[in-house]
C-alpha positions, 0 to 999 in steps of 0.5 A: 727079538726078546722081551723087556719087562718093566720089572727087569728094567725098574729095580736097576739102572739098565744101560740102554744103547738105543731106545726107540719110541714108536709113535702111533695115533691117539697118543699111543707110544711103544718102546723098543730097547737095545742093550749090549746083549739083547734087543726087543720091545717093552712089555707089561706084567700081562705079557702085552706090549707096554703102552705109554701115553705121553713122552713124559711117562716114557722119560719118567719110566727110564729116568734111572737108566743110562740111555746112550741114544734115543729116537722117535719114529712116527707111523700114520696110515692116513696118506694111503687111506686118502689115496696118496702114494704109499710112504717110503719104507724108511721111516725118519728117526728124530732125536728124542730127549730123555731129559725130564723137565724141571 
């Protein structure tokens, strides 16, 4: 797995074959990208996974890119915390629109 930095994504219009928004509690989103030649998470300038705080922030960050397919996956620990059976290993990937609102 490789790292994508915002610096390498921002100046040019990157063609992204697959963009996965990983949704966590408290409005924290991480982004995983796959291009023709590499795949990995998006990192900030300090080398940490880039935290996004809204779907709009993700759309604005990648507005200049061509995104072929985008999905969102949500992970929550609450079922297991309250005694429910563990969730399945397969997470559901819901379509994620990259279109900016008017």
